[in-house]
Structures are given as C-alpha cells and as structure tokens.
mmCIF entry with sequence, helices, sheets and N, C-alpha, C, O atoms, coordinates in Angstrom:
data_MODEL
# 
_entry.id   MODEL 
# 
_entity.id                         1 
_entity.type                       polymer 
_entity.pdbx_number_of_molecules   1 
# 
_entity_poly.entity_id                      1 
_entity_poly.type                           'polypeptide(L)' 
_entity_poly.nstd_linkage                   no 
_entity_poly.nstd_monomer                   no 
_entity_poly.pdbx_seq_one_letter_code       MFKSLNRIRAAFAQASKRRRTTRELNELPPEVQKDIGWPGGAEPDEIRLPF 
_entity_poly.pdbx_seq_one_letter_code_can   MFKSLNRIRAAFAQASKRRRTTRELNELPPEVQKDIGWPGGAEPDEIRLPF 
_entity_poly.pdbx_strand_id                 A 
# 
loop_
_entity_poly_seq.entity_id 
_entity_poly_seq.num 
_entity_poly_seq.mon_id 
_entity_poly_seq.hetero 
1 1  MET n 
1 2  PHE n 
1 3  LYS n 
1 4  SER n 
1 5  LEU n 
1 6  ASN n 
1 7  ARG n 
1 8  ILE n 
1 9  ARG n 
1 10 ALA n 
1 11 ALA n 
1 12 PHE n 
1 13 ALA n 
1 14 GLN n 
1 15 ALA n 
1 16 SER n 
1 17 LYS n 
1 18 ARG n 
1 19 ARG n 
1 20 ARG n 
1 21 THR n 
1 22 THR n 
1 23 ARG n 
1 24 GLU n 
1 25 LEU n 
1 26 ASN n 
1 27 GLU n 
1 28 LEU n 
1 29 PRO n 
1 30 PRO n 
1 31 GLU n 
1 32 VAL n 
1 33 GLN n 
1 34 LYS n 
1 35 ASP n 
1 36 ILE n 
1 37 GLY n 
1 38 TRP n 
1 39 PRO n 
1 40 GLY n 
1 41 GLY n 
1 42 ALA n 
1 43 GLU n 
1 44 PRO n 
1 45 ASP n 
1 46 GLU n 
1 47 ILE n 
1 48 ARG n 
1 49 LEU n 
1 50 PRO n 
1 51 PHE n 
# 
_struct_asym.id          A 
_struct_asym.entity_id   1 
# 
loop_
_struct_conf.conf_type_id 
_struct_conf.id 
_struct_conf.pdbx_PDB_helix_id 
_struct_conf.beg_label_comp_id 
_struct_conf.beg_label_asym_id 
_struct_conf.beg_label_seq_id 
_struct_conf.pdbx_beg_PDB_ins_code 
_struct_conf.end_label_comp_id 
_struct_conf.end_label_asym_id 
_struct_conf.end_label_seq_id 
_struct_conf.pdbx_end_PDB_ins_code 
_struct_conf.beg_auth_comp_id 
_struct_conf.beg_auth_asym_id 
_struct_conf.beg_auth_seq_id 
_struct_conf.end_auth_comp_id 
_struct_conf.end_auth_asym_id 
_struct_conf.end_auth_seq_id 
_struct_conf.pdbx_PDB_helix_class 
_struct_conf.details 
_struct_conf.pdbx_PDB_helix_length 
HELX_P HELX_P1 AA1 PHE A 2  ? ASN A 26 ? PHE A 2  ASN A 26 1 ? 25 
HELX_P HELX_P2 AA2 PRO A 30 ? ASP A 35 ? PRO A 30 ASP A 35 1 ? 6  
# 
_struct_conf_type.id          HELX_P 
_struct_conf_type.criteria    ? 
_struct_conf_type.reference   ? 
# 
loop_
_atom_site.group_PDB 
_atom_site.id 
_atom_site.type_symbol 
_atom_site.label_atom_id 
_atom_site.label_alt_id 
_atom_site.label_comp_id 
_atom_site.label_asym_id 
_atom_site.label_entity_id 
_atom_site.label_seq_id 
_atom_site.pdbx_PDB_ins_code 
_atom_site.Cartn_x 
_atom_site.Cartn_y 
_atom_site.Cartn_z 
_atom_site.occupancy 
_atom_site.B_iso_or_equiv 
_atom_site.pdbx_formal_charge 
_atom_site.auth_seq_id 
_atom_site.auth_comp_id 
_atom_site.auth_asym_id 
_atom_site.auth_atom_id 
_atom_site.pdbx_PDB_model_num 
ATOM 1   N N  . MET A 1 1  ? -163.170 15.836 84.232 1.00 0.00 ? 1  MET A N  1 
ATOM 2   C CA . MET A 1 1  ? -163.804 16.315 85.260 1.00 0.00 ? 1  MET A CA 1 
ATOM 3   C C  . MET A 1 1  ? -163.347 17.743 85.694 1.00 0.00 ? 1  MET A C  1 
ATOM 4   O O  . MET A 1 1  ? -164.168 18.570 86.091 1.00 0.00 ? 1  MET A O  1 
ATOM 5   N N  . PHE A 1 2  ? -162.015 18.006 85.606 1.00 0.00 ? 2  PHE A N  1 
ATOM 6   C CA . PHE A 1 2  ? -161.436 19.405 85.881 1.00 0.00 ? 2  PHE A CA 1 
ATOM 7   C C  . PHE A 1 2  ? -161.993 20.360 84.918 1.00 0.00 ? 2  PHE A C  1 
ATOM 8   O O  . PHE A 1 2  ? -162.360 21.482 85.266 1.00 0.00 ? 2  PHE A O  1 
ATOM 9   N N  . LYS A 1 3  ? -162.073 19.860 83.514 1.00 0.00 ? 3  LYS A N  1 
ATOM 10  C CA . LYS A 1 3  ? -162.742 20.881 82.547 1.00 0.00 ? 3  LYS A CA 1 
ATOM 11  C C  . LYS A 1 3  ? -164.083 21.331 82.911 1.00 0.00 ? 3  LYS A C  1 
ATOM 12  O O  . LYS A 1 3  ? -164.421 22.486 82.653 1.00 0.00 ? 3  LYS A O  1 
ATOM 13  N N  . SER A 1 4  ? -164.901 20.485 83.512 1.00 0.00 ? 4  SER A N  1 
ATOM 14  C CA . SER A 1 4  ? -166.207 20.886 83.931 1.00 0.00 ? 4  SER A CA 1 
ATOM 15  C C  . SER A 1 4  ? -166.179 21.800 85.091 1.00 0.00 ? 4  SER A C  1 
ATOM 16  O O  . SER A 1 4  ? -166.920 22.782 85.129 1.00 0.00 ? 4  SER A O  1 
ATOM 17  N N  . LEU A 1 5  ? -165.316 21.502 86.077 1.00 0.00 ? 5  LEU A N  1 
ATOM 18  C CA . LEU A 1 5  ? -165.093 22.477 87.272 1.00 0.00 ? 5  LEU A CA 1 
ATOM 19  C C  . LEU A 1 5  ? -164.618 23.744 86.856 1.00 0.00 ? 5  LEU A C  1 
ATOM 20  O O  . LEU A 1 5  ? -164.961 24.744 87.486 1.00 0.00 ? 5  LEU A O  1 
ATOM 21  N N  . ASN A 1 6  ? -163.845 23.831 85.839 1.00 0.00 ? 6  ASN A N  1 
ATOM 22  C CA . ASN A 1 6  ? -163.398 25.103 85.319 1.00 0.00 ? 6  ASN A CA 1 
ATOM 23  C C  . ASN A 1 6  ? -164.484 25.850 84.724 1.00 0.00 ? 6  ASN A C  1 
ATOM 24  O O  . ASN A 1 6  ? -164.626 27.037 85.021 1.00 0.00 ? 6  ASN A O  1 
ATOM 25  N N  . ARG A 1 7  ? -165.333 25.224 83.843 1.00 0.00 ? 7  ARG A N  1 
ATOM 26  C CA . ARG A 1 7  ? -166.543 25.796 83.244 1.00 0.00 ? 7  ARG A CA 1 
ATOM 27  C C  . ARG A 1 7  ? -167.413 26.357 84.315 1.00 0.00 ? 7  ARG A C  1 
ATOM 28  O O  . ARG A 1 7  ? -167.907 27.476 84.175 1.00 0.00 ? 7  ARG A O  1 
ATOM 29  N N  . ILE A 1 8  ? -167.623 25.642 85.371 1.00 0.00 ? 8  ILE A N  1 
ATOM 30  C CA . ILE A 1 8  ? -168.695 26.098 86.481 1.00 0.00 ? 8  ILE A CA 1 
ATOM 31  C C  . ILE A 1 8  ? -167.983 27.306 87.133 1.00 0.00 ? 8  ILE A C  1 
ATOM 32  O O  . ILE A 1 8  ? -168.609 28.336 87.383 1.00 0.00 ? 8  ILE A O  1 
ATOM 33  N N  . ARG A 1 9  ? -166.696 27.171 87.400 1.00 0.00 ? 9  ARG A N  1 
ATOM 34  C CA . ARG A 1 9  ? -166.092 28.346 88.083 1.00 0.00 ? 9  ARG A CA 1 
ATOM 35  C C  . ARG A 1 9  ? -166.073 29.614 87.307 1.00 0.00 ? 9  ARG A C  1 
ATOM 36  O O  . ARG A 1 9  ? -166.225 30.705 87.857 1.00 0.00 ? 9  ARG A O  1 
ATOM 37  N N  . ALA A 1 10 ? -165.876 29.462 85.951 1.00 0.00 ? 10 ALA A N  1 
ATOM 38  C CA . ALA A 1 10 ? -165.989 30.586 85.110 1.00 0.00 ? 10 ALA A CA 1 
ATOM 39  C C  . ALA A 1 10 ? -167.376 31.105 84.924 1.00 0.00 ? 10 ALA A C  1 
ATOM 40  O O  . ALA A 1 10 ? -167.538 32.310 84.729 1.00 0.00 ? 10 ALA A O  1 
ATOM 41  N N  . ALA A 1 11 ? -168.404 30.273 84.971 1.00 0.00 ? 11 ALA A N  1 
ATOM 42  C CA . ALA A 1 11 ? -169.756 30.723 84.909 1.00 0.00 ? 11 ALA A CA 1 
ATOM 43  C C  . ALA A 1 11 ? -170.043 31.505 86.205 1.00 0.00 ? 11 ALA A C  1 
ATOM 44  O O  . ALA A 1 11 ? -170.660 32.566 86.106 1.00 0.00 ? 11 ALA A O  1 
ATOM 45  N N  . PHE A 1 12 ? -169.663 31.083 87.354 1.00 0.00 ? 12 PHE A N  1 
ATOM 46  C CA . PHE A 1 12 ? -169.928 31.741 88.603 1.00 0.00 ? 12 PHE A CA 1 
ATOM 47  C C  . PHE A 1 12 ? -169.186 33.111 88.545 1.00 0.00 ? 12 PHE A C  1 
ATOM 48  O O  . PHE A 1 12 ? -169.790 34.132 88.874 1.00 0.00 ? 12 PHE A O  1 
ATOM 49  N N  . ALA A 1 13 ? -167.957 33.149 88.155 1.00 0.00 ? 13 ALA A N  1 
ATOM 50  C CA . ALA A 1 13 ? -167.236 34.439 88.045 1.00 0.00 ? 13 ALA A CA 1 
ATOM 51  C C  . ALA A 1 13 ? -167.895 35.354 87.016 1.00 0.00 ? 13 ALA A C  1 
ATOM 52  O O  . ALA A 1 13 ? -167.944 36.553 87.290 1.00 0.00 ? 13 ALA A O  1 
ATOM 53  N N  . GLN A 1 14 ? -168.384 34.941 85.914 1.00 0.00 ? 14 GLN A N  1 
ATOM 54  C CA . GLN A 1 14 ? -169.099 35.716 85.067 1.00 0.00 ? 14 GLN A CA 1 
ATOM 55  C C  . GLN A 1 14 ? -170.442 36.257 85.604 1.00 0.00 ? 14 GLN A C  1 
ATOM 56  O O  . GLN A 1 14 ? -170.737 37.441 85.445 1.00 0.00 ? 14 GLN A O  1 
ATOM 57  N N  . ALA A 1 15 ? -171.261 35.383 86.246 1.00 0.00 ? 15 ALA A N  1 
ATOM 58  C CA . ALA A 1 15 ? -172.406 35.830 86.942 1.00 0.00 ? 15 ALA A CA 1 
ATOM 59  C C  . ALA A 1 15 ? -172.174 36.830 88.002 1.00 0.00 ? 15 ALA A C  1 
ATOM 60  O O  . ALA A 1 15 ? -173.000 37.731 88.148 1.00 0.00 ? 15 ALA A O  1 
ATOM 61  N N  . SER A 1 16 ? -171.117 36.757 88.765 1.00 0.00 ? 16 SER A N  1 
ATOM 62  C CA . SER A 1 16 ? -170.730 37.642 89.739 1.00 0.00 ? 16 SER A CA 1 
ATOM 63  C C  . SER A 1 16 ? -170.456 39.013 89.113 1.00 0.00 ? 16 SER A C  1 
ATOM 64  O O  . SER A 1 16 ? -171.025 40.019 89.537 1.00 0.00 ? 16 SER A O  1 
ATOM 65  N N  . LYS A 1 17 ? -169.590 39.046 88.114 1.00 0.00 ? 17 LYS A N  1 
ATOM 66  C CA . LYS A 1 17 ? -169.285 40.286 87.384 1.00 0.00 ? 17 LYS A CA 1 
ATOM 67  C C  . LYS A 1 17 ? -170.538 41.033 86.784 1.00 0.00 ? 17 LYS A C  1 
ATOM 68  O O  . LYS A 1 17 ? -170.677 42.256 86.810 1.00 0.00 ? 17 LYS A O  1 
ATOM 69  N N  . ARG A 1 18 ? -171.417 40.151 86.249 1.00 0.00 ? 18 ARG A N  1 
ATOM 70  C CA . ARG A 1 18 ? -172.574 40.749 85.751 1.00 0.00 ? 18 ARG A CA 1 
ATOM 71  C C  . ARG A 1 18 ? -173.447 41.455 86.826 1.00 0.00 ? 18 ARG A C  1 
ATOM 72  O O  . ARG A 1 18 ? -173.943 42.566 86.636 1.00 0.00 ? 18 ARG A O  1 
ATOM 73  N N  . ARG A 1 19 ? -173.602 40.723 87.984 1.00 0.00 ? 19 ARG A N  1 
ATOM 74  C CA . ARG A 1 19 ? -174.383 41.350 89.121 1.00 0.00 ? 19 ARG A CA 1 
ATOM 75  C C  . ARG A 1 19 ? -173.729 42.681 89.610 1.00 0.00 ? 19 ARG A C  1 
ATOM 76  O O  . ARG A 1 19 ? -174.390 43.691 89.850 1.00 0.00 ? 19 ARG A O  1 
ATOM 77  N N  . ARG A 1 20 ? -172.411 42.597 89.734 1.00 0.00 ? 20 ARG A N  1 
ATOM 78  C CA . ARG A 1 20 ? -171.753 43.826 90.196 1.00 0.00 ? 20 ARG A CA 1 
ATOM 79  C C  . ARG A 1 20 ? -171.977 45.007 89.145 1.00 0.00 ? 20 ARG A C  1 
ATOM 80  O O  . ARG A 1 20 ? -172.297 46.137 89.516 1.00 0.00 ? 20 ARG A O  1 
ATOM 81  N N  . THR A 1 21 ? -171.794 44.677 87.862 1.00 0.00 ? 21 THR A N  1 
ATOM 82  C CA . THR A 1 21 ? -172.111 45.791 86.869 1.00 0.00 ? 21 THR A CA 1 
ATOM 83  C C  . THR A 1 21 ? -173.481 46.218 86.903 1.00 0.00 ? 21 THR A C  1 
ATOM 84  O O  . THR A 1 21 ? -173.716 47.425 86.848 1.00 0.00 ? 21 THR A O  1 
ATOM 85  N N  . THR A 1 22 ? -174.422 45.380 86.988 1.00 0.00 ? 22 THR A N  1 
ATOM 86  C CA . THR A 1 22 ? -175.862 45.813 87.008 1.00 0.00 ? 22 THR A CA 1 
ATOM 87  C C  . THR A 1 22 ? -176.160 46.588 88.262 1.00 0.00 ? 22 THR A C  1 
ATOM 88  O O  . THR A 1 22 ? -176.933 47.546 88.250 1.00 0.00 ? 22 THR A O  1 
ATOM 89  N N  . ARG A 1 23 ? -175.564 46.183 89.308 1.00 0.00 ? 23 ARG A N  1 
ATOM 90  C CA . ARG A 1 23 ? -175.684 47.138 90.547 1.00 0.00 ? 23 ARG A CA 1 
ATOM 91  C C  . ARG A 1 23 ? -175.164 48.429 90.283 1.00 0.00 ? 23 ARG A C  1 
ATOM 92  O O  . ARG A 1 23 ? -175.856 49.420 90.514 1.00 0.00 ? 23 ARG A O  1 
ATOM 93  N N  . GLU A 1 24 ? -173.926 48.531 89.786 1.00 0.00 ? 24 GLU A N  1 
ATOM 94  C CA . GLU A 1 24 ? -173.292 49.747 89.572 1.00 0.00 ? 24 GLU A CA 1 
ATOM 95  C C  . GLU A 1 24 ? -174.195 50.630 88.560 1.00 0.00 ? 24 GLU A C  1 
ATOM 96  O O  . GLU A 1 24 ? -174.306 51.841 88.755 1.00 0.00 ? 24 GLU A O  1 
ATOM 97  N N  . LEU A 1 25 ? -174.740 50.088 87.639 1.00 0.00 ? 25 LEU A N  1 
ATOM 98  C CA . LEU A 1 25 ? -175.524 50.838 86.716 1.00 0.00 ? 25 LEU A CA 1 
ATOM 99  C C  . LEU A 1 25 ? -176.855 51.305 87.342 1.00 0.00 ? 25 LEU A C  1 
ATOM 100 O O  . LEU A 1 25 ? -177.323 52.418 87.099 1.00 0.00 ? 25 LEU A O  1 
ATOM 101 N N  . ASN A 1 26 ? -177.373 50.518 88.058 1.00 0.00 ? 26 ASN A N  1 
ATOM 102 C CA . ASN A 1 26 ? -178.677 50.851 88.802 1.00 0.00 ? 26 ASN A CA 1 
ATOM 103 C C  . ASN A 1 26 ? -178.358 51.997 89.721 1.00 0.00 ? 26 ASN A C  1 
ATOM 104 O O  . ASN A 1 26 ? -179.292 52.747 90.006 1.00 0.00 ? 26 ASN A O  1 
ATOM 105 N N  . GLU A 1 27 ? -177.178 52.234 90.218 1.00 0.00 ? 27 GLU A N  1 
ATOM 106 C CA . GLU A 1 27 ? -176.879 53.300 91.251 1.00 0.00 ? 27 GLU A CA 1 
ATOM 107 C C  . GLU A 1 27 ? -176.779 54.600 90.614 1.00 0.00 ? 27 GLU A C  1 
ATOM 108 O O  . GLU A 1 27 ? -176.820 55.602 91.328 1.00 0.00 ? 27 GLU A O  1 
ATOM 109 N N  . LEU A 1 28 ? -176.643 54.714 89.255 1.00 0.00 ? 28 LEU A N  1 
ATOM 110 C CA . LEU A 1 28 ? -176.438 55.793 88.483 1.00 0.00 ? 28 LEU A CA 1 
ATOM 111 C C  . LEU A 1 28 ? -177.769 56.740 88.559 1.00 0.00 ? 28 LEU A C  1 
ATOM 112 O O  . LEU A 1 28 ? -178.860 56.200 88.740 1.00 0.00 ? 28 LEU A O  1 
ATOM 113 N N  . PRO A 1 29 ? -177.674 58.058 88.430 1.00 0.00 ? 29 PRO A N  1 
ATOM 114 C CA . PRO A 1 29 ? -178.944 58.903 88.409 1.00 0.00 ? 29 PRO A CA 1 
ATOM 115 C C  . PRO A 1 29 ? -179.723 58.451 87.292 1.00 0.00 ? 29 PRO A C  1 
ATOM 116 O O  . PRO A 1 29 ? -179.189 57.912 86.323 1.00 0.00 ? 29 PRO A O  1 
ATOM 117 N N  . PRO A 1 30 ? -181.045 58.657 87.385 1.00 0.00 ? 30 PRO A N  1 
ATOM 118 C CA . PRO A 1 30 ? -182.013 58.432 86.274 1.00 0.00 ? 30 PRO A CA 1 
ATOM 119 C C  . PRO A 1 30 ? -181.701 58.935 84.989 1.00 0.00 ? 30 PRO A C  1 
ATOM 120 O O  . PRO A 1 30 ? -181.785 58.245 83.974 1.00 0.00 ? 30 PRO A O  1 
ATOM 121 N N  . GLU A 1 31 ? -181.297 60.272 85.007 1.00 0.00 ? 31 GLU A N  1 
ATOM 122 C CA . GLU A 1 31 ? -181.039 60.948 83.816 1.00 0.00 ? 31 GLU A CA 1 
ATOM 123 C C  . GLU A 1 31 ? -179.798 60.250 83.101 1.00 0.00 ? 31 GLU A C  1 
ATOM 124 O O  . GLU A 1 31 ? -179.809 60.160 81.873 1.00 0.00 ? 31 GLU A O  1 
ATOM 125 N N  . VAL A 1 32 ? -178.844 59.808 83.764 1.00 0.00 ? 32 VAL A N  1 
ATOM 126 C CA . VAL A 1 32 ? -177.724 59.134 83.125 1.00 0.00 ? 32 VAL A CA 1 
ATOM 127 C C  . VAL A 1 32 ? -178.079 57.784 82.709 1.00 0.00 ? 32 VAL A C  1 
ATOM 128 O O  . VAL A 1 32 ? -177.495 57.335 81.723 1.00 0.00 ? 32 VAL A O  1 
ATOM 129 N N  . GLN A 1 33 ? -178.965 57.050 83.319 1.00 0.00 ? 33 GLN A N  1 
ATOM 130 C CA . GLN A 1 33 ? -179.383 55.748 82.926 1.00 0.00 ? 33 GLN A CA 1 
ATOM 131 C C  . GLN A 1 33 ? -180.201 55.922 81.638 1.00 0.00 ? 33 GLN A C  1 
ATOM 132 O O  . GLN A 1 33 ? -180.110 55.054 80.769 1.00 0.00 ? 33 GLN A O  1 
ATOM 133 N N  . LYS A 1 34 ? -180.954 56.936 81.468 1.00 0.00 ? 34 LYS A N  1 
ATOM 134 C CA . LYS A 1 34 ? -181.722 57.242 80.302 1.00 0.00 ? 34 LYS A CA 1 
ATOM 135 C C  . LYS A 1 34 ? -180.873 57.536 79.061 1.00 0.00 ? 34 LYS A C  1 
ATOM 136 O O  . LYS A 1 34 ? -181.144 57.068 77.956 1.00 0.00 ? 34 LYS A O  1 
ATOM 137 N N  . ASP A 1 35 ? -179.805 58.357 79.313 1.00 0.00 ? 35 ASP A N  1 
ATOM 138 C CA . ASP A 1 35 ? -178.824 58.728 78.266 1.00 0.00 ? 35 ASP A CA 1 
ATOM 139 C C  . ASP A 1 35 ? -178.150 57.563 77.712 1.00 0.00 ? 35 ASP A C  1 
ATOM 140 O O  . ASP A 1 35 ? -177.839 57.532 76.521 1.00 0.00 ? 35 ASP A O  1 
ATOM 141 N N  . ILE A 1 36 ? -177.882 56.506 78.594 1.00 0.00 ? 36 ILE A N  1 
ATOM 142 C CA . ILE A 1 36 ? -177.135 55.377 78.060 1.00 0.00 ? 36 ILE A CA 1 
ATOM 143 C C  . ILE A 1 36 ? -177.938 54.153 77.748 1.00 0.00 ? 36 ILE A C  1 
ATOM 144 O O  . ILE A 1 36 ? -177.458 53.061 77.442 1.00 0.00 ? 36 ILE A O  1 
ATOM 145 N N  . GLY A 1 37 ? -179.316 54.470 77.866 1.00 0.00 ? 37 GLY A N  1 
ATOM 146 C CA . GLY A 1 37 ? -180.310 53.376 77.452 1.00 0.00 ? 37 GLY A CA 1 
ATOM 147 C C  . GLY A 1 37 ? -180.357 52.292 78.352 1.00 0.00 ? 37 GLY A C  1 
ATOM 148 O O  . GLY A 1 37 ? -180.518 51.158 77.903 1.00 0.00 ? 37 GLY A O  1 
ATOM 149 N N  . TRP A 1 38 ? -180.224 52.514 79.721 1.00 0.00 ? 38 TRP A N  1 
ATOM 150 C CA . TRP A 1 38 ? -180.270 51.463 80.680 1.00 0.00 ? 38 TRP A CA 1 
ATOM 151 C C  . TRP A 1 38 ? -181.650 51.674 81.487 1.00 0.00 ? 38 TRP A C  1 
ATOM 152 O O  . TRP A 1 38 ? -181.979 52.787 81.897 1.00 0.00 ? 38 TRP A O  1 
ATOM 153 N N  . PRO A 1 39 ? -182.383 50.588 81.669 1.00 0.00 ? 39 PRO A N  1 
ATOM 154 C CA . PRO A 1 39 ? -182.193 49.264 81.230 1.00 0.00 ? 39 PRO A CA 1 
ATOM 155 C C  . PRO A 1 39 ? -182.641 49.261 79.679 1.00 0.00 ? 39 PRO A C  1 
ATOM 156 O O  . PRO A 1 39 ? -183.539 49.960 79.209 1.00 0.00 ? 39 PRO A O  1 
ATOM 157 N N  . GLY A 1 40 ? -181.920 48.432 79.047 1.00 0.00 ? 40 GLY A N  1 
ATOM 158 C CA . GLY A 1 40 ? -182.027 48.411 77.605 1.00 0.00 ? 40 GLY A CA 1 
ATOM 159 C C  . GLY A 1 40 ? -183.224 47.405 77.120 1.00 0.00 ? 40 GLY A C  1 
ATOM 160 O O  . GLY A 1 40 ? -183.851 47.548 76.070 1.00 0.00 ? 40 GLY A O  1 
ATOM 161 N N  . GLY A 1 41 ? -183.396 46.517 77.933 1.00 0.00 ? 41 GLY A N  1 
ATOM 162 C CA . GLY A 1 41 ? -184.429 45.476 77.578 1.00 0.00 ? 41 GLY A CA 1 
ATOM 163 C C  . GLY A 1 41 ? -184.577 44.479 78.671 1.00 0.00 ? 41 GLY A C  1 
ATOM 164 O O  . GLY A 1 41 ? -183.828 44.491 79.648 1.00 0.00 ? 41 GLY A O  1 
ATOM 165 N N  . ALA A 1 42 ? -185.606 43.556 78.505 1.00 0.00 ? 42 ALA A N  1 
ATOM 166 C CA . ALA A 1 42 ? -185.739 42.652 79.535 1.00 0.00 ? 42 ALA A CA 1 
ATOM 167 C C  . ALA A 1 42 ? -184.740 41.482 79.259 1.00 0.00 ? 42 ALA A C  1 
ATOM 168 O O  . ALA A 1 42 ? -184.904 40.688 78.333 1.00 0.00 ? 42 ALA A O  1 
ATOM 169 N N  . GLU A 1 43 ? -183.662 41.435 80.156 1.00 0.00 ? 43 GLU A N  1 
ATOM 170 C CA . GLU A 1 43 ? -182.702 40.405 80.079 1.00 0.00 ? 43 GLU A CA 1 
ATOM 171 C C  . GLU A 1 43 ? -182.931 39.455 81.351 1.00 0.00 ? 43 GLU A C  1 
ATOM 172 O O  . GLU A 1 43 ? -183.378 39.954 82.384 1.00 0.00 ? 43 GLU A O  1 
ATOM 173 N N  . PRO A 1 44 ? -182.647 38.174 81.286 1.00 0.00 ? 44 PRO A N  1 
ATOM 174 C CA . PRO A 1 44 ? -182.864 37.388 82.390 1.00 0.00 ? 44 PRO A CA 1 
ATOM 175 C C  . PRO A 1 44 ? -181.827 37.803 83.549 1.00 0.00 ? 44 PRO A C  1 
ATOM 176 O O  . PRO A 1 44 ? -180.693 38.235 83.338 1.00 0.00 ? 44 PRO A O  1 
ATOM 177 N N  . ASP A 1 45 ? -182.368 37.613 84.707 1.00 0.00 ? 45 ASP A N  1 
ATOM 178 C CA . ASP A 1 45 ? -181.521 38.043 85.912 1.00 0.00 ? 45 ASP A CA 1 
ATOM 179 C C  . ASP A 1 45 ? -180.374 37.164 86.123 1.00 0.00 ? 45 ASP A C  1 
ATOM 180 O O  . ASP A 1 45 ? -179.330 37.619 86.592 1.00 0.00 ? 45 ASP A O  1 
ATOM 181 N N  . GLU A 1 46 ? -180.502 35.917 85.803 1.00 0.00 ? 46 GLU A N  1 
ATOM 182 C CA . GLU A 1 46 ? -179.486 34.846 86.032 1.00 0.00 ? 46 GLU A CA 1 
ATOM 183 C C  . GLU A 1 46 ? -179.085 34.326 84.772 1.00 0.00 ? 46 GLU A C  1 
ATOM 184 O O  . GLU A 1 46 ? -179.882 34.169 83.847 1.00 0.00 ? 46 GLU A O  1 
ATOM 185 N N  . ILE A 1 47 ? -177.703 34.018 84.697 1.00 0.00 ? 47 ILE A N  1 
ATOM 186 C CA . ILE A 1 47 ? -177.255 33.239 83.442 1.00 0.00 ? 47 ILE A CA 1 
ATOM 187 C C  . ILE A 1 47 ? -177.449 31.826 83.622 1.00 0.00 ? 47 ILE A C  1 
ATOM 188 O O  . ILE A 1 47 ? -177.572 31.374 84.760 1.00 0.00 ? 47 ILE A O  1 
ATOM 189 N N  . ARG A 1 48 ? -177.494 30.951 82.420 1.00 0.00 ? 48 ARG A N  1 
ATOM 190 C CA . ARG A 1 48 ? -177.622 29.672 82.661 1.00 0.00 ? 48 ARG A CA 1 
ATOM 191 C C  . ARG A 1 48 ? -176.349 29.001 83.013 1.00 0.00 ? 48 ARG A C  1 
ATOM 192 O O  . ARG A 1 48 ? -175.361 29.189 82.304 1.00 0.00 ? 48 ARG A O  1 
ATOM 193 N N  . LEU A 1 49 ? -176.301 28.314 83.943 1.00 0.00 ? 49 LEU A N  1 
ATOM 194 C CA . LEU A 1 49 ? -175.021 27.639 84.476 1.00 0.00 ? 49 LEU A CA 1 
ATOM 195 C C  . LEU A 1 49 ? -174.906 26.180 83.830 1.00 0.00 ? 49 LEU A C  1 
ATOM 196 O O  . LEU A 1 49 ? -175.902 25.485 83.630 1.00 0.00 ? 49 LEU A O  1 
ATOM 197 N N  . PRO A 1 50 ? -173.679 25.801 83.537 1.00 0.00 ? 50 PRO A N  1 
ATOM 198 C CA . PRO A 1 50 ? -173.590 24.511 82.683 1.00 0.00 ? 50 PRO A CA 1 
ATOM 199 C C  . PRO A 1 50 ? -173.668 23.252 83.605 1.00 0.00 ? 50 PRO A C  1 
ATOM 200 O O  . PRO A 1 50 ? -172.938 22.284 83.392 1.00 0.00 ? 50 PRO A O  1 
ATOM 201 N N  . PHE A 1 51 ? -174.495 23.279 84.552 1.00 0.00 ? 51 PHE A N  1 
ATOM 202 C CA . PHE A 1 51 ? -174.802 22.074 85.324 1.00 0.00 ? 51 PHE A CA 1 
ATOM 203 C C  . PHE A 1 51 ? -176.144 21.883 85.777 1.00 0.00 ? 51 PHE A C  1 
ATOM 204 O O  . PHE A 1 51 ? -176.439 20.881 86.429 1.00 0.00 ? 51 PHE A O  1 
# 
C-alpha cells in the first residue's frame, strides 16, 4: 500500500514540476521561444497518473 502511495505522490510532484516549467517557458518572449523550439509539438497537458 505504501508503495502505491509513494508512486502517486511522485506522479503529483512530477506533474507540478512540469506545469511550473511549462508556465516559465510560456512567459519567455516569442523570439526566445522560437529559438529554443518551444512549443516543440503537441504534448498532452496532463500526465497519466498511476491510479
């Protein structure tokens, strides 16, 4: 049971980090976004959680 809870906690932490990174990249000027190839492609907005 604790193993499952740890996986869920880790999934939520990863999703939070991904949202934060996406938000920071979206705040960059359009020229910089273009230079780094952001957005690179159509990725899903949310990750699949293990439950």
